[in-house]
KOLFIMAR-457158 format. One record per atom (N, C-alpha, C, O, CB): residue in three letters; x, y, z. Coordinates in pm, whole numbers, padded with zeros to 5 digits, always signed. Glycine has a CB too. Layout:
ALAXYZ ...
//
This chain:
MET+05657+07232+01498 MET+05732+07154+01400 MET+05740+07224+01265 MET+05778+07163+01166 MET+05670+07018+01384 ALA+05704+07352+01261 ALA+05713+07427+01136 ALA+05859+07453+01105 ALA+05947+07440+01190 ALA+05634+07560+01145 GLU+05883+07492+00978 GLU+06019+07521+00937 GLU+06075+07632+01025 GLU+06006+07730+01051 GLU+06025+07560+00786 GLY+06196+07620+01068 GLY+06260+07722+01149 GLY+06257+07692+01298 GLY+06333+07750+01374 GLY+06196+07853+01125 ASP+06168+07599+01340 ASP+06165+07561+01480 ASP+06294+07487+01514 ASP+06344+07407+01435 ASP+06041+07472+01513 THR+06348+07515+01633 THR+06472+07449+01671 THR+06447+07302+01703 THR+06530+07217+01673 THR+06535+07519+01791 ALA+06332+07273+01765 ALA+06301+07135+01800 ALA+06153+07126+01832 ALA+06095+07220+01885 ALA+06386+07086+01921 PRO+06091+07014+01800 PRO+05950+06997+01834 PRO+05932+06981+01983 PRO+06023+06936+02053 PRO+05891+06877+01760 ASP+05815+07017+02031 ASP+05781+07000+02171 ASP+05789+06853+02209 ASP+05756+06765+02129 ASP+05642+07057+02201 ASP+05831+06826+02334 ASP+05844+06687+02378 ASP+05712+06612+02370 ASP+05709+06495+02333 ASP+05898+06682+02520 LEU+05601+06679+02405 LEU+05471+06613+02398 LEU+05432+06582+02255 LEU+05375+06476+02227 LEU+05363+06700+02464 VAL+05462+06673+02164 VAL+05434+06649+02023 VAL+05510+06526+01975 VAL+05455+06441+01905 VAL+05472+06772+01938 ARG+05636+06517+02013 ARG+05718+06401+01974 ARG+05661+06273+02034 ARG+05658+06168+01969 ARG+05863+06420+02019 ALA+05616+06282+02160 ALA+05562+06164+02227 ALA+05433+06116+02160 ALA+05413+05996+02142 ALA+05537+06194+02374 VAL+05345+06210+02124 VAL+05222+06174+02054 VAL+05254+06113+01918 VAL+05195+06013+01879 VAL+05130+06297+02037 GLU+05347+06174+01847 GLU+05387+06124+01716 GLU+05440+05981+01726 GLU+05402+05896+01646 GLU+05493+06216+01654 ALA+05526+05956+01822 ALA+05585+05824+01839 ALA+05478+05721+01879 ALA+05480+05607+01832 ALA+05696+05828+01945 THR+05387+05762+01965 THR+05282+05671+02010 THR+05192+05629+01894 THR+05162+05511+01878 THR+05197+05735+02120 LEU+05151+05725+01813 LEU+05065+05695+01699 LEU+05140+05611+01595 LEU+05082+05521+01533 LEU+05013+05825+01635 PHE+05266+05640+01577 PHE+05345+05566+01479 PHE+05358+05420+01519 PHE+05355+05331+01434 PHE+05483+05630+01463 ALA+05373+05395+01648 ALA+05396+05258+01696 ALA+05266+05182+01722 ALA+05267+05060+01735 ALA+05478+05261+01822 ALA+05153+05254+01729 ALA+05026+05189+01763 ALA+04984+05091+01655 ALA+05003+05117+01536 ALA+04916+05295+01785 GLN+04928+04980+01695 GLN+04882+04878+01600 GLN+04743+04907+01547 GLN+04699+04843+01452 GLN+04884+04742+01665 GLU+04673+05004+01607 GLU+04541+05043+01563 GLU+04519+05190+01595 GLU+04589+05245+01680 GLU+04432+04955+01630 PRO+04424+05255+01527 PRO+04397+05396+01556 PRO+04362+05418+01703 PRO+04304+05330+01767 PRO+04283+05448+01467 LEU+04397+05536+01756 LEU+04378+05564+01897 LEU+04287+05685+01917 LEU+04294+05782+01841 LEU+04512+05588+01966 THR+04203+05679+02019 THR+04121+05794+02055 THR+04206+05894+02133 THR+04316+05862+02178 THR+03998+05749+02139 VAL+04153+06013+02148 VAL+04222+06115+02228 VAL+04239+06066+02371 VAL+04345+06084+02431 VAL+04144+06249+02226 ASP+04135+06004+02426 ASP+04143+05954+02563 ASP+04250+05846+02578 ASP+04324+05843+02677 ASP+04008+05899+02607 ALA+04258+05756+02478 ALA+04358+05650+02485 ALA+04499+05709+02478 ALA+04589+05665+02551 ALA+04337+05549+02371 LEU+04518+05806+02391 LEU+04648+05873+02381 LEU+04684+05940+02512 LEU+04796+05926+02562 LEU+04648+05975+02266 SER+04587+06014+02567 SER+04612+06086+02691 SER+04648+05989+02804 SER+04741+06014+02880 SER+04489+06168+02730 THR+04573+05880+02814 THR+04601+05781+02918 THR+04741+05723+02903 THR+04814+05708+03001 THR+04497+05668+02914 HIS+04778+05691+02778 HIS+04910+05634+02752 HIS+05022+05731+02789 HIS+05131+05689+02827 HIS+04923+05594+02605 LEU+04993+05861+02778 LEU+05095+05962+02805 LEU+05074+06030+02939 LEU+05107+06147+02957 LEU+05095+06067+02694 GLY+05020+05956+03033 GLY+05010+06004+03171 GLY+04907+06112+03194 GLY+04921+06193+03286 GLY+05140+06055+03213 GLY+04802+06115+03111 GLY+04695+06213+03130 GLY+04721+06347+03064 GLY+04651+06444+03092 GLY+04674+06234+03274 ALA+04818+06355+02977 ALA+04852+06480+02910 ALA+04739+06526+02817 ALA+04666+06443+02762 ALA+04982+06465+02830 ALA+04725+06657+02801 ALA+04628+06714+02707 ALA+04689+06706+02567 ALA+04779+06783+02533 ALA+04591+06862+02744 VAL+04641+06613+02486 VAL+04708+06583+02359 VAL+04648+06654+02238 VAL+04708+06651+02130 VAL+04704+06436+02335 ARG+04532+06717+02252 ARG+04469+06780+02135 ARG+04557+06885+02068 ARG+04567+06887+01946 ARG+04339+06842+02175 PRO+04623+06975+02145 PRO+04712+07072+02080 PRO+04824+07004+02002 PRO+04862+07050+01894 PRO+04773+07166+02184 ALA+04878+06895+02056 ALA+04985+06822+01987 ALA+04932+06759+01858 ALA+05001+06757+01757 ALA+05045+06713+02079 LEU+04809+06708+01862 LEU+04749+06650+01741 LEU+04730+06757+01634 LEU+04750+06732+01516 LEU+04614+06583+01774 ALA+04691+06877+01677 ALA+04673+06986+01581 ALA+04806+07023+01515 ALA+04812+07047+01395 ALA+04612+07110+01651 VAL+04913+07027+01595 VAL+05047+07058+01543 VAL+05090+06951+01442 VAL+05141+06983+01335 VAL+05151+07068+01657 LEU+05069+06825+01477 LEU+05110+06715+01389 LEU+05026+06711+01261 LEU+05079+06684+01153 LEU+05099+06581+01462 THR+04898+06738+01272 THR+04812+06740+01153 THR+04861+06845+01054 THR+04868+06820+00934 THR+04666+06768+01192 LYS+04896+06962+01106 LYS+04947+07069+01020 LYS+05083+07033+00962 LYS+05111+07058+00845 LYS+04957+07201+01099 HIS+05167+06972+01046 HIS+05302+06937+01002 HIS+05300+06836+00887 HIS+05378+06847+00793 HIS+05382+06880+01118 TYR+05209+06739+00894 TYR+05206+06633+00793 TYR+05116+06665+00674 TYR+05111+06588+00578 TYR+05160+06504+00856 ALA+05045+06776+00678 ALA+04959+06813+00566 ALA+05042+06831+00439 ALA+05142+06902+00440 ALA+04881+06943+00598 GLY+05001+06766+00332 GLY+05072+06776+00205 GLY+05190+06683+00190 GLY+05254+06680+00085 GLY+05119+06914+00187 ARG+05220+06606+00294 ARG+05331+06511+00286 ARG+05284+06375+00237 ARG+05166+06354+00212 ARG+05399+06498+00422 GLY+05378+06283+00225 GLY+05345+06150+00174 GLY+05259+06069+00269 GLY+05181+05984+00226 GLY+05471+06074+00145 ILE+05273+06096+00397 ILE+05182+06037+00495 ILE+05113+06151+00569 ILE+05169+06260+00581 ILE+05258+05943+00595 GLN+04993+06125+00617 GLN+04916+06229+00684 GLN+04857+06175+00812 GLN+04832+06055+00825 GLN+04805+06283+00592 LEU+04835+06266+00907 LEU+04768+06229+01030 LEU+04621+06264+01014 LEU+04587+06379+00986 LEU+04831+06302+01154 VAL+04534+06165+01032 VAL+04391+06186+01010 VAL+04310+06133+01127 VAL+04355+06045+01201 VAL+04346+06119+00880 GLU+04192+06187+01142 GLU+04096+06140+01243 GLU+03981+06073+01171 GLU+03920+06132+01082 GLU+04045+06257+01334 ARG+03951+05951+01208 ARG+03842+05875+01148 ARG+03757+05817+01261 ARG+03803+05730+01336 ARG+03895+05763+01053 GLY+03634+05865+01272 GLY+03546+05813+01376 GLY+03598+05837+01516 GLY+03579+05754+01605 GLY+03526+05668+01356 GLY+03663+05951+01537 GLY+03714+05983+01671 GLY+03845+05915+01705 GLY+03891+05925+01818 GLY+03613+05947+01773 ARG+03905+05846+01609 ARG+04033+05778+01632 ARG+04138+05834+01535 ARG+04108+05864+01420 ARG+04018+05624+01615 TRP+04260+05846+01585 TRP+04368+05907+01509 TRP+04468+05803+01460 TRP+04500+05708+01532 TRP+04439+06013+01593 HIS+04517+05822+01335 HIS+04621+05734+01284 HIS+04690+05799+01165 HIS+04637+05892+01104 HIS+04563+05597+01245 PHE+04807+05748+01132 PHE+04877+05792+01012 PHE+04831+05708+00894 PHE+04807+05588+00908 PHE+05031+05781+01031 GLN+04818+05771+00778 GLN+04783+05697+00658 GLN+04855+05757+00538 GLN+04898+05873+00541 GLN+04630+05698+00635 THR+04869+05677+00435 THR+04929+05725+00310 THR+04842+05834+00249 THR+04719+05822+00251 THR+04950+05609+00210 ALA+04903+05937+00196 ALA+04826+06042+00128 ALA+04742+05977+00018 ALA+04789+05890-00054 ALA+04920+06151+00069 SER+04618+06022+00006 SER+04524+05957-00087 SER+04574+05958-00231 SER+04547+05865-00307 SER+04390+06025-00080 ASP+04647+06063-00270 ASP+04693+06069-00409 ASP+04814+05979-00435 ASP+04857+05965-00549 ASP+04728+06213-00446 LEU+04868+05917-00329 LEU+04983+05828-00345 LEU+04948+05682-00314 LEU+05032+05593-00327 LEU+05096+05873-00255 ALA+04824+05659-00272 ALA+04785+05525-00229 ALA+04807+05421-00339 ALA+04839+05306-00311 ALA+04639+05524-00187 HIS+04791+05463-00466 HIS+04804+05367-00576 HIS+04946+05312-00586 HIS+04967+05204-00641 HIS+04764+05431-00708 LEU+05044+05385-00533 LEU+05183+05339-00541 LEU+05208+05220-00448 LEU+05300+05141-00471 LEU+05279+05453-00507 LEU+05128+05209-00344 LEU+05149+05105-00244 LEU+05045+04995-00249 LEU+05058+04894-00179 LEU+05151+05166-00108 ARG+04944+05014-00332 ARG+04837+04915-00337 ARG+04884+04789-00408 ARG+04938+04797-00518 ARG+04713+04972-00407 ARG+04864+04676-00347 ARG+04901+04548-00408 ARG+04779+04487-00474 ARG+04669+04485-00418 ARG+04961+04452-00304 GLU+04801+04437-00593 GLU+04691+04369-00662 GLU+04664+04239-00590 GLU+04755+04159-00567 GLU+04723+04345-00812 ARG+04537+04216-00554 ARG+04502+04091-00489 ARG+04359+04056-00525 ARG+04278+04142-00559 ARG+04520+04101-00336 GLU+04330+03931-00516 GLU+04195+03885-00545 GLU+04113+03892-00416 GLU+04151+03835-00315 GLU+04195+03741-00603 ASP+04001+03963-00422 ASP+03915+03971-00305 ASP+03857+03834-00275 ASP+03803+03767-00364 ASP+03803+04074-00327 VAL+03868+03792-00148 VAL+03817+03662-00110 VAL+03666+03658-00124 VAL+03609+03557-00164 VAL+03860+03627+00033 ARG+03602+03770-00089 ARG+03457+03774-00093 ARG+03413+03914-00129 ARG+03446+04010-00059 ARG+03397+03731+00042 ARG+03338+03928-00238 ARG+03288+04058-00279 ARG+03150+04079-00220 ARG+03073+03985-00202 ARG+03284+04071-00432 LEU+03119+04207-00188 LEU+02986+04237-00138 LEU+02884+04217-00248 LEU+02902+04265-00360 LEU+02980+04380-00083 SER+02778+04147-00216 SER+02668+04132-00309 SER+02588+04261-00313 SER+02613+04353-00236 SER+02578+04013-00269 ARG+02491+04266-00404 ARG+02404+04382-00410 ARG+02332+04398-00276 ARG+02319+04510-00224 ARG+02302+04368-00525 ALA+02284+04286-00219 ALA+02215+04292-00091 ALA+02307+04348+00018 ALA+02264+04432+00098 ALA+02164+04153-00051 GLY+02432+04302+00020 GLY+02527+04350+00120 GLY+02551+04499+00108 GLY+02558+04570+00209 GLY+02657+04276+00107 THR+02564+04547-00015 THR+02586+04689-00038 THR+02466+04771+00008 THR+02483+04875+00072 THR+02614+04716-00187 GLU+02346+04723-00023 GLU+02225+04794+00018 GLU+02212+04798+00170 GLU+02180+04902+00228 GLU+02102+04728-00044 VAL+02235+04684+00234 VAL+02222+04677+00379 VAL+02325+04768+00446 VAL+02292+04837+00542 VAL+02238+04531+00428 LEU+02448+04767+00397 LEU+02552+04853+00453 LEU+02512+05000+00441 LEU+02530+05077+00535 LEU+02687+04829+00382 ALA+02459+05038+00326 ALA+02418+05178+00306 ALA+02304+05216+00400 ALA+02304+05325+00457 ALA+02375+05200+00160 ILE+02207+05125+00417 ILE+02094+05154+00505 ILE+02142+05171+00649 ILE+02099+05263+00718 ILE+01990+05041+00497 ILE+02231+05084+00694 ILE+02283+05095+00830 ILE+02358+05226+00847 ILE+02342+05295+00948 ILE+02374+04975+00863 ALA+02442+05262+00748 ALA+02522+05384+00758 ALA+02435+05508+00767 ALA+02467+05600+00842 ALA+02615+05394+00639 TYR+02325+05512+00692 TYR+02242+05632+00687 TYR+02133+05634+00793 TYR+02078+05740+00823 TYR+02179+05643+00552 HIS+02100+05519+00852 HIS+01988+05513+00946 HIS+02024+05461+01084 HIS+01936+05449+01169 HIS+01880+05427+00888 GLU+02150+05432+01110 GLU+02186+05367+01235 GLU+02147+05448+01358 GLU+02140+05571+01353 GLU+02334+05341+01238 PRO+02121+05377+01471 PRO+02115+05231+01482 PRO+01983+05180+01426 PRO+01879+05243+01442 PRO+02131+05187+01629 VAL+01988+05065+01361 VAL+01871+05015+01290 VAL+01861+04864+01310 VAL+01963+04794+01313 VAL+01878+05050+01138 SER+01739+04814+01323 SER+01718+04671+01342 SER+01703+04602+01207 SER+01685+04667+01104 SER+01594+04646+01430 ARG+01710+04471+01210 ARG+01694+04395+01086 ARG+01555+04416+01025 ARG+01541+04426+00904 ARG+01718+04245+01111 ALA+01453+04422+01112 ALA+01317+04445+01061 ALA+01307+04581+00994 ALA+01238+04596+00893 ALA+01214+04434+01176 GLU+01376+04681+01049 GLU+01375+04814+00990 GLU+01450+04815+00857 GLU+01409+04882+00762 GLU+01437+04917+01086 ILE+01558+04739+00850 ILE+01631+04727+00724 ILE+01542+04666+00617 ILE+01538+04713+00504 ILE+01759+04642+00742 GLU+01470+04561+00655 GLU+01381+04494+00559 GLU+01267+04584+00516 GLU+01224+04580+00401 GLU+01326+04365+00619 SER+01218+04667+00609 SER+01111+04761+00575 SER+01158+04862+00471 SER+01084+04897+00379 SER+01061+04832+00700 ILE+01281+04909+00487 ILE+01336+05008+00392 ILE+01364+04943+00257 ILE+01336+05003+00153 ILE+01466+05070+00448 ARG+01418+04821+00258 ARG+01453+04754+00132 ARG+01332+04695+00062 ARG+01330+04684-00060 ARG+01553+04645+00158 GLY+01232+04657+00139 GLY+01112+04597+00080 GLY+01123+04449+00057 GLY+01034+04389-00002 GLY+01082+04663-00048 VAL+01232+04387+00104 VAL+01250+04243+00090 VAL+01316+04190+00217 VAL+01376+04266+00293 VAL+01336+04207-00035 GLN+01305+04060+00239 GLN+01370+04000+00354 GLN+01521+04001+00335 GLN+01572+03990+00223 GLN+01319+03858+00377 THR+01591+04013+00446 THR+01737+04016+00444 THR+01792+03893+00514 THR+01760+03869+00631 THR+01791+04145+00511 ALA+01873+03817+00445 ALA+01933+03697+00504 ALA+02028+03736+00616 ALA+02102+03834+00605 ALA+02006+03615+00396 LYS+02026+03659+00723 LYS+02119+03686+00833 LYS+02263+03679+00786 LYS+02350+03748+00840 LYS+02096+03588+00948 GLY+02289+03594+00685 GLY+02425+03583+00633 GLY+02477+03713+00577 GLY+02598+03738+00581 GLY+02431+03478+00527 THR+02388+03798+00525 THR+02431+03927+00472 THR+02489+04012+00584 THR+02594+04074+00566 THR+02314+04001+00405 LEU+02421+04016+00698 LEU+02472+04091+00812 LEU+02601+04029+00866 LEU+02691+04100+00909 LEU+02366+04099+00922 ASP+02608+03896+00863 ASP+02729+03828+00910 ASP+02851+03869+00827 ASP+02959+03892+00881 ASP+02711+03675+00903 VAL+02833+03880+00694 VAL+02942+03920+00606 VAL+02991+04059+00643 VAL+03112+04084+00648 VAL+02897+03916+00459 LEU+02898+04151+00668 LEU+02936+04288+00701 LEU+03006+04296+00836 LEU+03097+04377+00855 LEU+02812+04378+00702 MET+02964+04212+00930 MET+03031+04212+01059 MET+03168+04147+01051 MET+03262+04191+01118 MET+02946+04140+01163 GLU+03181+04043+00968 GLU+03312+03980+00950 GLU+03410+04076+00884 GLU+03530+04072+00911 GLU+03298+03852+00865 ALA+03359+04163+00798 ALA+03444+04264+00733 ALA+03486+04372+00832 ALA+03578+04450+00803 ALA+03372+04326+00614 GLY+03420+04379+00947 GLY+03453+04480+01047 GLY+03386+04613+01026 GLY+03423+04711+01089 GLY+03599+04500+01050 TRP+03286+04618+00936 TRP+03220+04745+00903 TRP+03092+04766+00981 TRP+03044+04879+00992 TRP+03191+04750+00756 VAL+03035+04660+01035 VAL+02908+04668+01107 VAL+02923+04598+01241 VAL+02992+04497+01251 VAL+02792+04605+01023 ARG+02857+04651+01343 ARG+02863+04592+01476 ARG+02723+04588+01536 ARG+02633+04662+01495 ARG+02959+04672+01568 VAL+02706+04500+01633 VAL+02582+04498+01711 VAL+02589+04614+01810 VAL+02685+04625+01886 VAL+02561+04360+01785 ALA+02488+04700+01809 ALA+02490+04822+01891 ALA+02395+04812+02010 ALA+02369+04913+02076 ALA+02454+04942+01808 GLY+02343+04693+02037 GLY+02253+04677+02150 GLY+02120+04621+02105 GLY+02111+04553+02003 GLY+02232+04809+02222 ARG+02016+04650+02182 ARG+01881+04604+02148 ARG+01783+04720+02161 ARG+01795+04804+02250 ARG+01839+04486+02238 ARG+01686+04722+02072 ARG+01582+04825+02076 ARG+01489+04797+02194 ARG+01447+04683+02215 ARG+01502+04829+01941 GLU+01459+04901+02271 GLU+01373+04883+02388 GLU+01226+04884+02347 GLU+01151+04975+02382 GLU+01400+04993+02492 VAL+01187+04781+02273 VAL+01050+04760+02230 VAL+01020+04612+02250 VAL+01112+04533+02271 VAL+01028+04804+02080 PRO+00892+04572+02243 PRO+00861+04429+02258 PRO+00946+04343+02164 PRO+00959+04373+02046 PRO+00713+04404+02231 GLY+01003+04236+02219 GLY+01090+04149+02142 GLY+01235+04191+02148 GLY+01324+04111+02118 GLY+01046+04146+02000 ARG+01262+04316+02188 ARG+01397+04371+02200 ARG+01488+04325+02086 ARG+01586+04254+02110 ARG+01458+04331+02334 PRO+01456+04366+01961 PRO+01539+04325+01848 PRO+01679+04385+01853 PRO+01699+04495+01903 PRO+01472+04363+01718 VAL+01775+04311+01800 VAL+01912+04359+01790 VAL+01916+04478+01694 VAL+01847+04478+01592 VAL+02008+04246+01742 ILE+01996+04578+01727 ILE+02016+04691+01637 ILE+02162+04697+01594 ILE+02252+04657+01668 ILE+01973+04825+01705 TYR+02184+04749+01473 TYR+02317+04748+01412 TYR+02363+04891+01382 TYR+02282+04980+01357 TYR+02317+04664+01284 ALA+02495+04909+01385 ALA+02557+05037+01352 ALA+02690+05012+01284 ALA+02742+04900+01287 ALA+02576+05125+01480 THR+02744+05115+01222 THR+02874+05103+01157 THR+02986+05116+01260 THR+02961+05151+01375 THR+02890+05210+01047 THR+03107+05086+01218 THR+03223+05086+01307 THR+03325+05192+01264 THR+03316+05244+01154 THR+03289+04947+01309 PRO+03422+05223+01351 PRO+03531+05312+01309 PRO+03606+05257+01188 PRO+03657+05334+01106 PRO+03628+05333+01424 GLU+03613+05123+01176 GLU+03680+05063+01060 GLU+03606+05096+00930 GLU+03670+05115+00826 GLU+03689+04910+01077 PHE+03474+05104+00936 PHE+03395+05144+00819 PHE+03433+05286+00777 PHE+03455+05313+00659 PHE+03244+05135+00850 LEU+03440+05377+00875 LEU+03476+05516+00843 LEU+03616+05523+00785 LEU+03639+05594+00687 LEU+03466+05604+00968 ALA+03710+05450+00845 ALA+03848+05454+00798 ALA+03860+05398+00657 ALA+03930+05454+00573 ALA+03940+05375+00892 HIS+03789+05287+00629 HIS+03798+05224+00497 HIS+03749+05318+00388 HIS+03805+05322+00279 HIS+03717+05095+00495 PHE+03643+05392+00418 PHE+03585+05480+00317 PHE+03633+05625+00329 PHE+03579+05714+00263 PHE+03434+05476+00327 GLY+03734+05648+00414 GLY+03794+05780+00424 GLY+03703+05886+00482 GLY+03708+06001+00438 GLY+03841+05823+00291 LEU+03619+05850+00579 LEU+03524+05943+00639 LEU+03568+05978+00781 LEU+03603+05889+00859 LEU+03382+05884+00639 ALA+03566+06105+00814 ALA+03598+06146+00950 ALA+03484+06110+01043 ALA+03507+06074+01159 ALA+03627+06296+00957 SER+03360+06120+00995 SER+03241+06084+01073 SER+03128+06058+00975 SER+03143+06078+00855 SER+03203+06196+01174 ARG+03014+06012+01026 ARG+02899+05986+00940 ARG+02846+06114+00877 ARG+02774+06108+00778 ARG+02789+05917+01018 ARG+02879+06228+00934 ARG+02837+06355+00873 ARG+02899+06374+00735 ARG+02849+06453+00655 ARG+02876+06472+00963 ASP+03007+06301+00707 ASP+03074+06313+00577 ASP+03016+06220+00472 ASP+03062+06220+00358 ASP+03221+06285+00593 LEU+02915+06141+00508 LEU+02851+06055+00408 LEU+02791+06141+00297 LEU+02731+06245+00326 LEU+02741+05966+00473 PRO+02806+06100+00172 PRO+02752+06181+00062 PRO+02600+06184+00064 PRO+02536+06088+00106 PRO+02800+06128-00072 GLY+02544+06296+00018 GLY+02400+06308+00006 GLY+02349+06245-00123 GLY+02429+06201-00206 GLY+02358+06454+00013 ILE+02218+06240-00138 ILE+02157+06179-00257 ILE+02206+06246-00384 ILE+02240+06179-00482 ILE+02004+06187-00250 ASP+02211+06379-00384 ASP+02255+06451-00505 ASP+02399+06416-00542 ASP+02432+06404-00659 ASP+02241+06602-00485 GLU+02485+06402-00440 GLU+02624+06366-00465 GLU+02635+06225-00522 GLU+02712+06200-00614 GLU+02706+06378-00336 LEU+02556+06132-00465 LEU+02558+05995-00514 LEU+02509+05989-00659 LEU+02566+05917-00741 LEU+02472+05904-00425 ARG+02405+06065-00689 ARG+02351+06065-00825 ARG+02452+06124-00923 ARG+02471+06072-01033 ARG+02218+06144-00830 ALA+02518+06234-00883 ALA+02616+06298-00969 ALA+02735+06209-00997 ALA+02795+06214-01104 ALA+02663+06428-00908 ALA+02768+06124-00898 ALA+02882+06032-00913 ALA+02844+05906-00989 ALA+02929+05820-01013 ALA+02937+05995-00777 GLY+02717+05895-01028 GLY+02672+05777-01101 GLY+02656+05655-01015 GLY+02659+05543-01066 GLY+02768+05747-01210 LEU+02640+05674-00884 LEU+02630+05561-00792 LEU+02486+05522-00762 LEU+02461+05427-00688 LEU+02700+05593-00664 LEU+02391+05594-00820 LEU+02251+05556-00806 LEU+02202+05503-00940 LEU+02217+05568-01043 LEU+02164+05676-00759 ASP+02144+05385-00938 ASP+02086+05327-01057 ASP+01966+05413-01097 ASP+01874+05426-01017 ASP+02045+05179-01034 PRO+01963+05472-01218 PRO+01851+05557-01258 PRO+01716+05488-01245 PRO+01617+05552-01210 PRO+01871+05603-01400 ILE+01711+05357-01274 ILE+01585+05285-01263 ILE+01544+05275-01116 ILE+01429+05299-01081 ILE+01597+05144-01326 ASP+01642+05240-01031 ASP+01614+05232-00888 ASP+01566+05367-00836 ASP+01471+05375-00758 ASP+01739+05186-00811 ASP+01634+05475-00881 ASP+01600+05609-00837 ASP+01456+05642-00873 ASP+01382+05698-00792 ASP+01695+05712-00899 ALA+01417+05607-00995 ALA+01281+05636-01040 ALA+01179+05555-00963 ALA+01075+05607-00923 ALA+01268+05609-01190 LEU+01209+05427-00941 LEU+01117+05342-00866 LEU+01100+05391-00724 LEU+00990+05392-00669 LEU+01167+05198-00866 ALA+01212+05434-00664 ALA+01205+05483-00528 ALA+01118+05608-00520 ALA+01041+05625-00426 ALA+01346+05512-00474 ALA+01131+05696-00620 ALA+01052+05819-00623 ALA+00903+05790-00638 ALA+00819+05865-00589 ALA+01099+05909-00736 LEU+00872+05680-00706 LEU+00733+05643-00728 LEU+00679+05553-00618 LEU+00563+05513-00621 LEU+00718+05574-00861 GLY+00764+05522-00520 GLY+00721+05436-00412 GLY+00725+05290-00448 GLY+00664+05207-00380 GLY+00583+05472-00370 GLY+00799+05257-00555 GLY+00810+05118-00597 GLY+00915+05046-00519 GLY+00966+05097-00419 GLY+00841+05111-00744 ASP+00949+04924-00563 ASP+01046+04841-00492 ASP+01174+04834-00573 ASP+01185+04752-00665 ASP+00990+04699-00467 PRO+01274+04920-00540 PRO+01400+04919-00615 PRO+01493+04809-00573 PRO+01603+04798-00628 PRO+01469+05049-00600 ALA+01453+04725-00477 ALA+01547+04628-00420 ALA+01535+04490-00481 ALA+01589+04394-00426 ALA+01525+04618-00272 GLU+01466+04477-00593 GLU+01461+04347-00659 GLU+01601+04305-00697 GLU+01677+04385-00753 GLU+01370+04351-00782 ASP+01637+04183-00670 ASP+01770+04133-00703 ASP+01783+04121-00854 ASP+01704+04051-00919 ASP+01797+03996-00635 LYS+01883+04190-00912 LYS+01902+04187-01056 LYS+02007+04086-01098 LYS+02045+04081-01215 LYS+01941+04323-01106 GLY+02054+04003-01003 GLY+02144+03894-01040 GLY+02289+03933-01048 GLY+02366+03864-01114 GLY+02102+03838-01168 GLU+02330+04046-00981 GLU+02471+04080-00984 GLU+02555+03974-00915 GLU+02503+03889-00843 GLU+02494+04215-00918 LEU+02685+03980-00939 LEU+02775+03889-00870 LEU+02762+03912-00721 LEU+02753+04026-00676 LEU+02921+03909-00916 GLY+02761+03805-00645 GLY+02752+03822-00501 GLY+02740+03687-00436 GLY+02740+03583-00502 GLY+02634+03910-00463 ASP+02730+03689-00304 ASP+02719+03566-00230 ASP+02578+03513-00239 ASP+02485+03584-00277 ASP+02759+03586-00085 ALA+02563+03388-00205 ALA+02432+03327-00216 ALA+02344+03357-00096 ALA+02250+03283-00068 ALA+02445+03178-00233 ASP+02374+03467-00024 ASP+02295+03498+00094 ASP+02198+03612+00066 ASP+02153+03678+00160 ASP+02386+03534+00210 ASP+02166+03638-00061 ASP+02077+03747-00098 ASP+01932+03710-00075 ASP+01892+03594-00081 ASP+02100+03785-00241 GLU+01852+03815-00050 GLU+01708+03814-00049 GLU+01642+03685-00005 GLU+01660+03639+00108 GLU+01662+03847-00182 GLU+01562+03624-00098 GLU+01477+03514-00058 GLU+01549+03382-00039 GLU+01485+03283-00003 GLU+01372+03496-00158 ASP+01682+03376-00061 ASP+01749+03247-00049 ASP+01746+03194+00094 ASP+01760+03074+00116 ASP+01893+03260-00097 GLU+01727+03286+00191 GLU+01709+03242+00328 GLU+01584+03308+00384 GLU+01584+03357+00497 GLU+01833+03276+00414 ALA+01478+03309+00303 ALA+01357+03379+00340 ALA+01298+03329+00470 ALA+01224+03401+00538 ALA+01257+03368+00231 GLY+01330+03206+00506 GLY+01276+03153+00630 GLY+01349+03205+00752 GLY+01303+03185+00865 GLY+01281+03005+00629 ASP+01461+03271+00731 ASP+01542+03318+00845 ASP+01498+03458+00882 ASP+01564+03555+00843 ASP+01694+03314+00812 ASP+01388+03473+00955 ASP+01332+03604+00981 ASP+01310+03627+01130 ASP+01205+03674+01173 ASP+01202+03622+00905 SER+01413+03592+01207 SER+01403+03610+01352 SER+01407+03756+01386 SER+01426+03840+01298 SER+01516+03535+01424 ALA+01389+03789+01514 ALA+01386+03928+01558 ALA+01516+03999+01536 ALA+01520+04122+01534 ALA+01349+03936+01702 ASP+01626+03923+01518 ASP+01755+03985+01494 ASP+01759+04044+01355 ASP+01861+04101+01315 ASP+01867+03885+01513 
//
């Protein structure tokens, strides 16, 4: 599909049309199955190159392919809207722990945070489509374990969890609270609720809800 080509390959066109019409991102296997078992990776490479630098781009997020608006143009299409529910501090912390440590159980999340985690916090993350139940840990009690979803990667523009920023990157971006950072280095408890805006499902508000999940 480079300049000067007389016509794109039929398979390239078929992959392009399939992705354009799809209601959700597709894996390579799903694309191949839809197109009669065709080897679609070369076509995806051609399309990725073709759309590079254009207003829309073909991207892979969590092993799934889809078209998206170029990041530098997203502001032109973004509609101002009021968020129905904002993530609380607890929700943000739990999401980060799951992303960096998955698969992880609720007890493990609480061990890392140093405080109990309300089940409602996990419910909010699952309702947002960013966290999923990934099975059960094969230990006594068989606690539920949690992991992130392809929707989480797509929302945050990550091709895979390998693209998650490191501690130094987070600190440089000002996303680490200096006090929290210092407490963590000293082995203190940086997870004390400081009263930020959030849902009422933080920390001790449901301290009695401490099941194996």
